[in-house]
MIMILUM-794167 format. One record per residue (C-alpha): x, y, z; residue number from 0; residue in one letter. Coordinates in steps of 0.02 Angstrom, whole numbers, plus 50000, padded with zeros to 5 digits. Layout:
<bakols>
X; Y; Z; n; res
X; Y; Z; NUM; A
...
</bakols>
This chain:
<bakols>
X; Y; Z; n; res
50000; 50000; 50000; 0; M
50069; 50170; 49952; 1; T
50062; 50315; 50072; 2; R
49952; 50458; 50010; 3; P
50037; 50624; 49981; 4; E
49982; 50785; 50067; 5; A
49903; 50912; 49952; 6; L
49970; 51089; 49932; 7; S
49883; 51237; 50012; 8; A
49812; 51288; 49842; 9; D
49746; 51112; 49810; 10; Q
49662; 51107; 49980; 11; V
49587; 51281; 49956; 12; A
49515; 51230; 49787; 13; T
49443; 51070; 49860; 14; A
49365; 51160; 50009; 15; V
49285; 51285; 49890; 16; A
49207; 51139; 49795; 17; E
49155; 51049; 49955; 18; L
49036; 51189; 50004; 19; T
48997; 51122; 50179; 20; H
49180; 51100; 50226; 21; W
49312; 51220; 50292; 22; D
49493; 51201; 50340; 23; G
49670; 51205; 50275; 24; D
49819; 51090; 50249; 25; T
49809; 51037; 50432; 26; Q
49634; 50963; 50411; 27; G
49460; 50992; 50344; 28; I
49299; 50988; 50443; 29; Y
49112; 51014; 50436; 30; R
48962; 51015; 50551; 31; R
48802; 50920; 50516; 32; V
48642; 50970; 50607; 33; E
48530; 50817; 50618; 34; T
48378; 50872; 50719; 35; G
48397; 50750; 50865; 36; S
48527; 50661; 50968; 37; F
48469; 50492; 50902; 38; R
48488; 50552; 50722; 39; A
48664; 50616; 50763; 40; A
48712; 50447; 50834; 41; V
48640; 50358; 50682; 42; E
48740; 50473; 50566; 43; L
48899; 50432; 50662; 44; V
48859; 50247; 50642; 45; D
48841; 50268; 50452; 46; R
49002; 50370; 50444; 47; I
49089; 50231; 50541; 48; A
49034; 50103; 50410; 49; D
49109; 50209; 50270; 50; V
49267; 50243; 50371; 51; A
49294; 50058; 50402; 52; E
49265; 50019; 50218; 53; E
49394; 50152; 50169; 54; M
49510; 50110; 50315; 55; D
49517; 50296; 50348; 56; H
49446; 50360; 50511; 57; H
49388; 50538; 50544; 58; P
49375; 50625; 50711; 59; D
49192; 50636; 50761; 60; L
49111; 50742; 50897; 61; D
48927; 50738; 50943; 62; I
48846; 50888; 51026; 63; R
48662; 50844; 51049; 64; Y
48597; 50853; 50870; 65; S
48758; 50910; 50787; 66; C
48900; 50802; 50723; 67; V
49069; 50881; 50689; 68; R
49175; 50783; 50566; 69; V
49361; 50818; 50547; 70; S
49476; 50728; 50425; 71; V
49663; 50731; 50394; 72; V
49789; 50598; 50348; 73; T
49907; 50612; 50495; 74; H
50033; 50491; 50419; 75; S
50049; 50607; 50267; 76; A
50061; 50762; 50373; 77; G
49908; 50847; 50298; 78; G
49754; 50834; 50190; 79; V
49760; 50705; 50050; 80; T
49646; 50646; 49910; 81; D
49588; 50510; 50029; 82; L
49521; 50644; 50147; 83; D
49429; 50727; 50004; 84; L
49348; 50562; 49954; 85; E
49293; 50532; 50133; 86; L
49224; 50710; 50141; 87; A
49121; 50680; 49984; 88; R
49052; 50520; 50055; 89; R
49009; 50607; 50220; 90; V
48916; 50738; 50118; 91; D
48806; 50603; 50042; 92; V
48770; 50532; 50214; 93; L
48731; 50706; 50281; 94; A
48607; 50735; 50139; 95; E
48522; 50570; 50184; 96; D
48517; 50624; 50368; 97; A
48433; 50788; 50316; 98; D
48305; 50694; 50212; 99; A
48269; 50569; 50350; 100; G
</bakols>
């Protein structure tokens, strides 16, 4: 398995602009998802965990009542990588499903 390479500041800025719900820099990207209830927040974390296990890439997750904060960075690469961006996109899909549910 090859180690992913950290993206440049410009690459991260471009990606964050395209990932409209995300913010951050080369040290990590993050977003908040409002779910409407504590139970829905826990269920979202469970779905994120399934994706993270599948990708073997694990974000930091914080639950504050009905809000989930997701933070991703590839620590072994020393910054944000394409793997982080893929996980962010997949979290966005899950967040949309949580909003619809």
